[in-house]
C-alpha positions in Angstrom: -49.1 -37.4 103.1 -48.4 -39.4 100.1 -51.6 -38.3 98.5 -51.2 -34.7 99.2 -47.8 -34.7 97.4 -49.3 -36.3 94.4 -52.1 -33.9 94.3 -49.8 -30.9 94.7 -47.6 -32.3 91.9 -50.6 -32.6 89.7 -51.7 -29.2 90.7 -48.4 -27.6 90.0 -48.2 -29.3 86.7 -51.5 -27.9 85.7 -50.2 -24.3 85.8 -47.8 -25.0 82.8 -48.9 -24.0 79.4 -50.0 -26.8 77.1 -49.0 -26.6 73.4 -50.5 -28.8 70.9 -48.9 -29.8 67.7 -51.5 -28.0 65.6 -50.9 -24.7 67.5 -47.1 -25.0 66.8 -47.9 -25.4 63.2 -50.3 -22.6 62.9 -48.8 -19.9 65.0 -45.9 -18.1 63.1 -42.9 -17.2 64.9 -41.8 -13.6 65.3 -38.2 -14.7 64.9 -37.8 -16.9 61.8 -35.2 -19.6 61.9 -31.9 -19.6 59.8 -33.2 -22.3 57.5 -36.6 -20.7 56.8 -34.8 -17.3 56.1 -32.4 -18.9 53.5 -35.1 -20.8 51.7 -37.7 -18.1 51.4 -35.4 -14.9 50.8 -32.8 -16.1 48.4 -35.0 -16.5 45.3 -36.6 -13.1 46.0 -33.1 -11.4 46.4 -31.8 -13.1 43.3 -34.7 -11.9 41.3 -34.3 -8.3 42.5 -30.5 -8.3 41.6 -31.3 -9.6 38.1 -33.8 -7.1 37.5 -31.6 -4.3 38.6 -28.7 -5.4 36.4 -31.1 -5.9 33.4 -32.4 -2.3 33.9 -29.0 -0.9 34.1 -27.7 -2.7 30.9 -30.7 -1.8 28.8 -30.7 1.8 29.9 -29.8 3.8 26.7 -28.9 0.7 24.6 -30.5 -0.3 21.4 -32.9 -3.4 21.5 -30.7 -5.5 19.3 -27.6 -5.1 21.5 -28.3 -8.3 23.5 -29.2 -10.3 20.3 -26.9 -13.4 19.9 -26.7 -13.2 16.1 -26.0 -9.5 16.2 -23.0 -10.0 18.7 -21.8 -12.8 16.4 -21.8 -10.5 13.5 -20.0 -7.8 15.5 -17.2 -10.3 16.4 -16.8 -11.2 12.8 -16.5 -7.5 11.8 -13.9 -7.1 14.5 -11.9 -10.0 13.3 -12.1 -8.6 9.7 -10.7 -5.2 10.9 -7.9 -6.8 12.7 -7.1 -8.8 9.6 -7.1 -5.7 7.4 -5.0 -3.8 9.9 -2.5 -6.7 9.8 -2.4 -6.7 6.1 -1.9 -2.9 5.9 1.0 -3.2 8.4 2.6 -6.0 6.4 2.1 -4.0 3.1 3.7 -0.8 4.7 6.7 -3.0 5.8 7.0 -4.3 2.3 7.0 -1.0 0.7 9.6 0.2 3.2 11.8 -2.7 2.3 11.3 -2.1 -1.4 12.2 1.7 -0.9 15.3 0.7 0.9 16.3 -1.7 -2.0 15.7 1.0 -4.6 17.9 3.4 -2.5 20.7 0.9 -2.4 20.9 0.9 -6.1 22.7 4.2 -6.2 25.2 3.4 -3.4 27.8 2.4 -5.8 27.9 5.8 -7.4 29.6 8.8 -5.8 27.3 10.9 -3.7 28.3 14.2 -5.5 27.3 12.6 -8.9 24.0 11.3 -7.6 23.2 14.7 -6.2 24.0 16.4 -9.7 21.9 13.9 -11.5 18.9 14.5 -9.3 19.4 18.2 -9.7 19.5 17.8 -13.6 16.3 15.6 -13.5 14.5 18.2 -11.4 15.4 20.9 -14.0 14.0 18.6 -16.8 10.7 18.3 -14.8 10.3 21.9 -14.2 11.1 22.9 -17.8 7.7 21.6 -19.0 7.4 22.4 -22.7 11.1 23.4 -22.9 12.3 20.0 -21.8 13.5 18.9 -25.3 15.9 21.9 -25.5 17.1 21.2 -21.9 17.8 17.5 -22.7 19.7 18.5 -25.9 21.7 21.1 -24.0 22.5 18.6 -21.3 23.6 16.1 -23.9 25.9 18.7 -25.6 27.6 19.3 -22.2 28.0 15.6 -21.6 25.7 15.5 -18.6 23.5 12.7 -19.8 24.9 9.5 -18.4 23.9 6.1 -17.2 23.5 7.5 -13.6 21.0 10.0 -14.9 18.9 7.2 -16.4 19.3 5.1 -13.1 18.0 8.1 -11.1 15.0 8.5 -13.4 14.3 4.7 -13.3 14.4 4.8 -9.4 11.8 7.6 -9.4 9.8 5.7 -12.0 9.9 2.6 -9.9 8.6 4.4 -6.8 5.8 6.1 -8.6 4.6 2.6 -9.9 4.7 1.2 -6.4 2.6 4.1 -5.2 0.4 3.8 -8.3 0.9 7.5 -9.2 -0.5 7.5 -12.8 0.5 11.1 -13.7 4.0 10.8 -12.4 4.3 7.3 -14.0 3.5 8.9 -17.4 5.7 11.9 -17.1 8.7 9.9 -15.9 8.3 7.2 -18.4 8.4 9.7 -21.3 11.3 11.4 -19.7 13.2 8.3 -19.4 12.6 7.4 -23.0 13.7 10.8 -24.3 16.8 10.9 -22.2 17.7 7.3 -23.4 17.1 8.2 -27.0 19.4 11.2 -26.7 22.2 9.1 -25.1 21.9 6.5 -27.8 22.0 9.1 -30.5 25.1 10.7 -29.1 26.8 7.2 -28.9 25.6 6.1 -32.3 27.5 6.2 -35.6 26.9 9.1 -38.1 24.8 6.9 -40.2 22.5 5.9 -37.3 22.2 9.5 -36.3 21.1 10.5 -39.9 18.5 7.6 -39.8 17.1 8.7 -36.5 16.9 12.4 -37.8 15.0 11.2 -40.9 12.5 9.2 -38.8 11.9 12.1 -36.6 11.1 14.3 -39.6 8.1 12.1 -40.5 4.8 13.5 -39.0 2.8 10.5 -40.0 0.6 12.2 -42.5 2.4 13.3 -45.8 4.5 10.3 -46.7 5.4 11.5 -50.2 6.7 14.9 -49.0 8.7 13.3 -46.3 10.2 10.9 -48.7 11.4 13.7 -51.0 13.0 15.5 -48.0 14.8 12.3 -47.1 16.2 11.8 -50.6 17.5 15.4 -50.7 19.2 15.1 -47.3 20.8 11.9 -48.2 22.2 13.4 -51.6 23.5 16.3 -49.6 25.1 14.1 -47.0 26.4 11.3 -49.3 27.4 13.1 -52.7 27.5 10.9 -55.7 30.8 9.4 -56.6 32.3 8.4 -59.9 31.5 4.8 -60.7 35.2 4.0 -61.4 36.1 5.3 -57.8 33.6 2.8 -56.4 35.2 -0.2 -58.2 38.8 0.9 -57.8 39.9 1.4 -54.1 41.5 4.8 -53.1 45.3 4.9 -53.7 45.3 2.2 -56.3 47.2 3.3 -59.5 45.4 3.0 -62.7 47.1 1.0 -65.5 46.5 0.3 -69.2 45.4 -3.2 -69.9 46.8 -2.9 -73.5 50.2 -2.3 -72.2 52.4 -5.3 -72.0 54.2 -6.4 -68.8 
């Protein structure tokens, strides 16, 4: 009885499949484990993703786009553009502040007088070749004042700040001419005569100009008797031989 049990047991055990270590190693499993999947698939997946990204980024882009030196140069150019933009903004703010200061110069004058002065200067600019006559007529009417000079100076200052060469030249000549006319009106008769004589000289015929000057001076200052020069006016003459 005991022998039969043993033989039955041995017989029943013989029906179980026997797996060797070599068979387990050689036969691949249709269901890979978690560890084998992670180790074998991750590098392949990463490679595929990198290739897809590279293809997308390089599509339609120049070859030097991904060059480190080229990118460094582009960053420097961007910094330079930002710096120039900042300088331009600072320059614009400075000009606005200067314009404000120029405008404040005329605040102490009446607004109506400033408006008339600007209108007068505009008429001078439009007169072109007839500007000399316009200036003299304005001087005779007493319209050439310090305010007119100030308005011209403000316009000249703004033209210099904006580097408007033609406007600078025209306004500078206008300022000098108006200033000369004002000084001439305020000068003494002798200074006026001297100014007229200097204006007569054209820079070429000096002798002819000198003759004209002498003639004008003789007509303006007639010769006097030498005795009248020595004896003041109103002084009674007396005879030296007469006794006291």
